[in-house]
PDB file of N, CA, C and O in Angstrom:
ATOM      1  N   MET A   1    -112.849-105.358-257.951  1.00  0.00           N
ATOM      2  CA  MET A   1    -113.139-106.320-257.089  1.00  0.00           C
ATOM      3  C   MET A   1    -112.477-105.992-255.634  1.00  0.00           C
ATOM      4  O   MET A   1    -113.028-106.477-254.647  1.00  0.00           O
ATOM      5  N   ALA A   2    -111.513-105.322-255.496  1.00  0.00           N
ATOM      6  CA  ALA A   2    -111.098-104.801-254.404  1.00  0.00           C
ATOM      7  C   ALA A   2    -112.044-103.924-253.469  1.00  0.00           C
ATOM      8  O   ALA A   2    -111.911-103.761-252.256  1.00  0.00           O
ATOM      9  N   ASN A   3    -113.023-103.398-254.293  1.00  0.00           N
ATOM     10  CA  ASN A   3    -113.879-102.478-253.593  1.00  0.00           C
ATOM     11  C   ASN A   3    -114.914-103.118-253.428  1.00  0.00           C
ATOM     12  O   ASN A   3    -115.839-102.454-252.959  1.00  0.00           O
ATOM     13  N   GLU A   4    -115.187-104.509-253.704  1.00  0.00           N
ATOM     14  CA  GLU A   4    -116.446-105.195-253.170  1.00  0.00           C
ATOM     15  C   GLU A   4    -116.146-105.743-251.692  1.00  0.00           C
ATOM     16  O   GLU A   4    -115.244-106.570-251.565  1.00  0.00           O
ATOM     17  N   LYS A   5    -116.930-105.276-250.479  1.00  0.00           N
ATOM     18  CA  LYS A   5    -116.712-105.824-249.584  1.00  0.00           C
ATOM     19  C   LYS A   5    -117.879-106.311-248.685  1.00  0.00           C
ATOM     20  O   LYS A   5    -118.841-105.574-248.465  1.00  0.00           O
ATOM     21  N   ILE A   6    -117.774-107.684-248.118  1.00  0.00           N
ATOM     22  CA  ILE A   6    -119.077-108.498-247.689  1.00  0.00           C
ATOM     23  C   ILE A   6    -118.891-108.423-246.514  1.00  0.00           C
ATOM     24  O   ILE A   6    -117.755-108.656-246.099  1.00  0.00           O
ATOM     25  N   GLN A   7    -119.833-108.109-245.690  1.00  0.00           N
ATOM     26  CA  GLN A   7    -119.585-108.037-244.214  1.00  0.00           C
ATOM     27  C   GLN A   7    -120.394-109.425-243.571  1.00  0.00           C
ATOM     28  O   GLN A   7    -121.445-109.695-244.153  1.00  0.00           O
ATOM     29  N   MET A   8    -120.057-110.204-242.586  1.00  0.00           N
ATOM     30  CA  MET A   8    -120.809-111.139-241.998  1.00  0.00           C
ATOM     31  C   MET A   8    -121.485-110.606-241.057  1.00  0.00           C
ATOM     32  O   MET A   8    -120.990-109.628-240.497  1.00  0.00           O
ATOM     33  N   PRO A   9    -122.821-111.111-240.620  1.00  0.00           N
ATOM     34  CA  PRO A   9    -123.569-110.954-239.468  1.00  0.00           C
ATOM     35  C   PRO A   9    -122.743-111.087-238.309  1.00  0.00           C
ATOM     36  O   PRO A   9    -121.888-111.964-238.197  1.00  0.00           O
ATOM     37  N   SER A  10    -123.020-110.134-237.363  1.00  0.00           N
ATOM     38  CA  SER A  10    -121.891-110.687-235.824  1.00  0.00           C
ATOM     39  C   SER A  10    -122.806-112.081-235.364  1.00  0.00           C
ATOM     40  O   SER A  10    -123.992-112.390-235.482  1.00  0.00           O
ATOM     41  N   SER A  11    -121.534-112.775-234.749  1.00  0.00           N
ATOM     42  CA  SER A  11    -121.687-114.148-234.515  1.00  0.00           C
ATOM     43  C   SER A  11    -122.249-114.103-232.801  1.00  0.00           C
ATOM     44  O   SER A  11    -122.587-115.165-232.280  1.00  0.00           O
ATOM     45  N   GLY A  12    -122.303-112.941-232.095  1.00  0.00           N
ATOM     46  CA  GLY A  12    -122.966-113.358-231.034  1.00  0.00           C
ATOM     47  C   GLY A  12    -124.011-112.187-230.755  1.00  0.00           C
ATOM     48  O   GLY A  12    -124.088-111.413-229.800  1.00  0.00           O
ATOM     49  N   GLY A  13    -124.769-112.310-231.870  1.00  0.00           N
ATOM     50  CA  GLY A  13    -126.486-111.374-231.900  1.00  0.00           C
ATOM     51  C   GLY A  13    -127.081-112.216-231.154  1.00  0.00           C
ATOM     52  O   GLY A  13    -127.000-113.431-231.335  1.00  0.00           O
ATOM     53  N   GLY A  14    -127.836-111.600-230.106  1.00  0.00           N
ATOM     54  CA  GLY A  14    -128.937-112.291-229.545  1.00  0.00           C
ATOM     55  C   GLY A  14    -128.687-113.511-228.369  1.00  0.00           C
ATOM     56  O   GLY A  14    -129.562-113.993-227.650  1.00  0.00           O
ATOM     57  N   LEU A  15    -127.356-113.836-228.386  1.00  0.00           N
ATOM     58  CA  LEU A  15    -127.080-114.838-227.104  1.00  0.00           C
ATOM     59  C   LEU A  15    -126.984-114.184-225.638  1.00  0.00           C
ATOM     60  O   LEU A  15    -126.452-113.098-225.412  1.00  0.00           O
ATOM     61  N   ILE A  16    -127.592-115.029-224.663  1.00  0.00           N
ATOM     62  CA  ILE A  16    -127.791-114.214-223.509  1.00  0.00           C
ATOM     63  C   ILE A  16    -126.762-115.407-222.833  1.00  0.00           C
ATOM     64  O   ILE A  16    -126.821-116.620-223.035  1.00  0.00           O
ATOM     65  N   ARG A  17    -125.819-114.670-221.981  1.00  0.00           N
ATOM     66  CA  ARG A  17    -124.600-115.595-221.004  1.00  0.00           C
ATOM     67  C   ARG A  17    -125.389-115.983-219.653  1.00  0.00           C
ATOM     68  O   ARG A  17    -125.190-115.285-218.658  1.00  0.00           O
ATOM     69  N   TYR A  18    -125.896-116.603-219.614  1.00  0.00           N
ATOM     70  CA  TYR A  18    -126.506-117.478-218.333  1.00  0.00           C
ATOM     71  C   TYR A  18    -125.497-117.541-217.305  1.00  0.00           C
ATOM     72  O   TYR A  18    -125.728-117.270-216.127  1.00  0.00           O
ATOM     73  N   PHE A  19    -124.207-117.955-217.823  1.00  0.00           N
ATOM     74  CA  PHE A  19    -123.600-118.390-216.465  1.00  0.00           C
ATOM     75  C   PHE A  19    -123.294-117.014-215.548  1.00  0.00           C
ATOM     76  O   PHE A  19    -122.913-116.880-214.385  1.00  0.00           O
ATOM     77  N   ASP A  20    -123.566-116.254-216.388  1.00  0.00           N
ATOM     78  CA  ASP A  20    -123.176-114.748-215.290  1.00  0.00           C
ATOM     79  C   ASP A  20    -124.233-114.705-214.300  1.00  0.00           C
ATOM     80  O   ASP A  20    -123.846-114.196-213.248  1.00  0.00           O
ATOM     81  N   GLU A  21    -125.477-115.085-214.299  1.00  0.00           N
ATOM     82  CA  GLU A  21    -126.601-114.872-214.119  1.00  0.00           C
ATOM     83  C   GLU A  21    -126.984-115.960-212.744  1.00  0.00           C
ATOM     84  O   GLU A  21    -127.790-115.613-211.880  1.00  0.00           O
ATOM     85  N   TYR A  22    -126.336-117.176-212.715  1.00  0.00           N
ATOM     86  CA  TYR A  22    -126.496-118.408-212.082  1.00  0.00           C
ATOM     87  C   TYR A  22    -125.746-118.626-211.274  1.00  0.00           C
ATOM     88  O   TYR A  22    -124.594-118.661-211.708  1.00  0.00           O
ATOM     89  N   LYS A  23    -125.885-118.874-209.813  1.00  0.00           N
ATOM     90  CA  LYS A  23    -124.762-119.210-208.867  1.00  0.00           C
ATOM     91  C   LYS A  23    -125.406-120.651-208.455  1.00  0.00           C
ATOM     92  O   LYS A  23    -126.610-120.782-208.238  1.00  0.00           O
ATOM     93  N   SER A  24    -124.572-121.596-208.382  1.00  0.00           N
ATOM     94  CA  SER A  24    -125.325-122.828-207.576  1.00  0.00           C
ATOM     95  C   SER A  24    -124.939-122.868-206.090  1.00  0.00           C
ATOM     96  O   SER A  24    -123.985-122.436-205.442  1.00  0.00           O
ATOM     97  N   LYS A  25    -126.539-123.853-205.682  1.00  0.00           N
ATOM     98  CA  LYS A  25    -126.531-124.003-204.323  1.00  0.00           C
ATOM     99  C   LYS A  25    -125.330-124.719-203.611  1.00  0.00           C
ATOM    100  O   LYS A  25    -124.896-124.528-202.475  1.00  0.00           O
ATOM    101  N   ILE A  26    -124.922-125.565-204.546  1.00  0.00           N
ATOM    102  CA  ILE A  26    -123.894-126.574-204.091  1.00  0.00           C
ATOM    103  C   ILE A  26    -122.620-126.370-204.673  1.00  0.00           C
ATOM    104  O   ILE A  26    -122.538-126.231-205.894  1.00  0.00           O
ATOM    105  N   SER A  27    -121.530-126.333-203.887  1.00  0.00           N
ATOM    106  CA  SER A  27    -119.992-125.942-204.741  1.00  0.00           C
ATOM    107  C   SER A  27    -118.941-126.550-203.786  1.00  0.00           C
ATOM    108  O   SER A  27    -118.560-126.343-202.634  1.00  0.00           O
ATOM    109  N   ILE A  28    -118.628-127.453-204.867  1.00  0.00           N
ATOM    110  CA  ILE A  28    -117.352-128.393-204.300  1.00  0.00           C
ATOM    111  C   ILE A  28    -116.228-128.036-204.653  1.00  0.00           C
ATOM    112  O   ILE A  28    -116.124-127.794-205.856  1.00  0.00           O
ATOM    113  N   LYS A  29    -115.274-127.903-203.993  1.00  0.00           N
ATOM    114  CA  LYS A  29    -113.825-127.407-204.241  1.00  0.00           C
ATOM    115  C   LYS A  29    -113.131-128.502-205.089  1.00  0.00           C
ATOM    116  O   LYS A  29    -113.287-129.692-204.818  1.00  0.00           O
ATOM    117  N   PRO A  30    -112.305-128.049-206.198  1.00  0.00           N
ATOM    118  CA  PRO A  30    -112.046-129.356-207.180  1.00  0.00           C
ATOM    119  C   PRO A  30    -110.910-129.888-206.221  1.00  0.00           C
ATOM    120  O   PRO A  30    -110.939-131.112-206.352  1.00  0.00           O
ATOM    121  N   MET A  31    -110.127-129.616-205.504  1.00  0.00           N
ATOM    122  CA  MET A  31    -109.263-130.465-204.541  1.00  0.00           C
ATOM    123  C   MET A  31    -110.140-131.526-203.803  1.00  0.00           C
ATOM    124  O   MET A  31    -109.721-132.672-203.641  1.00  0.00           O
ATOM    125  N   TYR A  32    -111.180-131.183-203.426  1.00  0.00           N
ATOM    126  CA  TYR A  32    -112.276-132.641-202.746  1.00  0.00           C
ATOM    127  C   TYR A  32    -112.573-133.628-203.717  1.00  0.00           C
ATOM    128  O   TYR A  32    -112.473-134.847-203.576  1.00  0.00           O
ATOM    129  N   PHE A  33    -113.023-132.872-204.918  1.00  0.00           N
ATOM    130  CA  PHE A  33    -113.453-133.896-206.061  1.00  0.00           C
ATOM    131  C   PHE A  33    -112.558-134.870-206.590  1.00  0.00           C
ATOM    132  O   PHE A  33    -112.906-136.009-206.903  1.00  0.00           O
ATOM    133  N   ILE A  34    -111.065-134.284-206.717  1.00  0.00           N
ATOM    134  CA  ILE A  34    -110.165-135.463-206.851  1.00  0.00           C
ATOM    135  C   ILE A  34    -109.453-136.272-205.950  1.00  0.00           C
ATOM    136  O   ILE A  34    -108.663-137.144-206.313  1.00  0.00           O
ATOM    137  N   ILE A  35    -109.797-135.917-204.429  1.00  0.00           N
ATOM    138  CA  ILE A  35    -109.340-136.819-203.692  1.00  0.00           C
ATOM    139  C   ILE A  35    -110.352-137.929-203.444  1.00  0.00           C
ATOM    140  O   ILE A  35    -110.075-139.046-203.009  1.00  0.00           O
ATOM    141  N   PHE A  36    -111.668-137.443-203.805  1.00  0.00           N
ATOM    142  CA  PHE A  36    -112.873-138.361-203.771  1.00  0.00           C
ATOM    143  C   PHE A  36    -112.670-139.700-204.770  1.00  0.00           C
ATOM    144  O   PHE A  36    -112.774-140.905-204.540  1.00  0.00           O
ATOM    145  N   ILE A  37    -112.296-138.857-206.118  1.00  0.00           N
ATOM    146  CA  ILE A  37    -111.736-139.568-207.314  1.00  0.00           C
ATOM    147  C   ILE A  37    -110.847-140.947-207.173  1.00  0.00           C
ATOM    148  O   ILE A  37    -111.050-142.114-207.509  1.00  0.00           O
ATOM    149  N   VAL A  38    -109.954-140.380-206.631  1.00  0.00           N
ATOM    150  CA  VAL A  38    -108.691-141.115-205.945  1.00  0.00           C
ATOM    151  C   VAL A  38    -109.195-141.941-204.851  1.00  0.00           C
ATOM    152  O   VAL A  38    -108.647-143.031-204.688  1.00  0.00           O
ATOM    153  N   LEU A  39    -109.954-141.671-204.233  1.00  0.00           N
ATOM    154  CA  LEU A  39    -110.342-142.803-203.019  1.00  0.00           C
ATOM    155  C   LEU A  39    -111.168-143.595-203.506  1.00  0.00           C
ATOM    156  O   LEU A  39    -111.157-144.720-203.007  1.00  0.00           O
ATOM    157  N   VAL A  40    -112.072-143.354-204.519  1.00  0.00           N
ATOM    158  CA  VAL A  40    -112.766-144.412-205.332  1.00  0.00           C
ATOM    159  C   VAL A  40    -111.906-145.239-206.252  1.00  0.00           C
ATOM    160  O   VAL A  40    -112.443-146.322-206.485  1.00  0.00           O
ATOM    161  N   ILE A  41    -111.105-145.128-206.663  1.00  0.00           N
ATOM    162  CA  ILE A  41    -110.220-145.743-207.202  1.00  0.00           C
ATOM    163  C   ILE A  41    -109.468-146.418-206.384  1.00  0.00           C
ATOM    164  O   ILE A  41    -109.379-147.540-206.882  1.00  0.00           O
ATOM    165  N   ILE A  42    -108.761-146.375-205.228  1.00  0.00           N
ATOM    166  CA  ILE A  42    -108.363-147.311-204.463  1.00  0.00           C
ATOM    167  C   ILE A  42    -109.143-147.957-204.039  1.00  0.00           C
ATOM    168  O   ILE A  42    -108.764-149.122-203.917  1.00  0.00           O
ATOM    169  N   PHE A  43    -110.156-147.763-203.717  1.00  0.00           N
ATOM    170  CA  PHE A  43    -111.632-148.623-202.930  1.00  0.00           C
ATOM    171  C   PHE A  43    -111.734-149.932-204.108  1.00  0.00           C
ATOM    172  O   PHE A  43    -111.597-151.122-203.825  1.00  0.00           O
ATOM    173  N   GLU A  44    -112.008-149.372-205.486  1.00  0.00           N
ATOM    174  CA  GLU A  44    -112.262-150.207-206.417  1.00  0.00           C
ATOM    175  C   GLU A  44    -111.217-151.457-206.582  1.00  0.00           C
ATOM    176  O   GLU A  44    -111.565-152.633-206.698  1.00  0.00           O
ATOM    177  N   PHE A  45    -109.550-150.862-206.566  1.00  0.00           N
ATOM    178  CA  PHE A  45    -108.549-151.799-206.453  1.00  0.00           C
ATOM    179  C   PHE A  45    -108.586-152.442-205.410  1.00  0.00           C
ATOM    180  O   PHE A  45    -108.518-153.653-205.618  1.00  0.00           O
ATOM    181  N   VAL A  46    -108.681-152.104-204.175  1.00  0.00           N
ATOM    182  CA  VAL A  46    -108.876-153.017-203.204  1.00  0.00           C
ATOM    183  C   VAL A  46    -109.814-153.994-203.300  1.00  0.00           C
ATOM    184  O   VAL A  46    -109.441-155.072-202.837  1.00  0.00           O
ATOM    185  N   LEU A  47    -110.848-153.967-203.725  1.00  0.00           N
ATOM    186  CA  LEU A  47    -111.949-154.656-203.981  1.00  0.00           C
ATOM    187  C   LEU A  47    -111.504-155.657-204.696  1.00  0.00           C
ATOM    188  O   LEU A  47    -111.611-156.809-204.277  1.00  0.00           O
ATOM    189  N   TYR A  48    -110.848-155.325-206.069  1.00  0.00           N
ATOM    190  CA  TYR A  48    -110.698-156.302-207.453  1.00  0.00           C
ATOM    191  C   TYR A  48    -109.397-157.105-206.742  1.00  0.00           C
ATOM    192  O   TYR A  48    -109.265-158.302-207.001  1.00  0.00           O
ATOM    193  N   LYS A  49    -108.583-156.539-205.981  1.00  0.00           N
ATOM    194  CA  LYS A  49    -107.433-157.403-205.527  1.00  0.00           C
ATOM    195  C   LYS A  49    -107.913-158.473-204.707  1.00  0.00           C
ATOM    196  O   LYS A  49    -107.551-159.620-204.969  1.00  0.00           O
ATOM    197  N   PHE A  50    -108.747-158.223-203.667  1.00  0.00           N
ATOM    198  CA  PHE A  50    -108.787-158.853-202.304  1.00  0.00           C
ATOM    199  C   PHE A  50    -110.129-159.881-202.273  1.00  0.00           C
ATOM    200  O   PHE A  50    -110.189-160.863-201.533  1.00  0.00           O
ATOM    201  N   PHE A  51    -111.153-159.492-203.175  1.00  0.00           N
ATOM    202  CA  PHE A  51    -112.341-160.164-203.451  1.00  0.00           C
ATOM    203  C   PHE A  51    -112.521-160.807-204.735  1.00  0.00           C
ATOM    204  O   PHE A  51    -113.569-161.403-204.985  1.00  0.00           O
TER     205      PHE A  51
END
């Protein structure tokens, strides 16, 4: 029984890595995105509090 080896197929066969080939025309730095989210939260808080 120890001599019987079962080989599983390769899990990466036939897959294409598209992220290596694609570059977006629009790129936003993560810090700008975080600042935008914080500003939206503050804006919503102000609207909720005063209106």
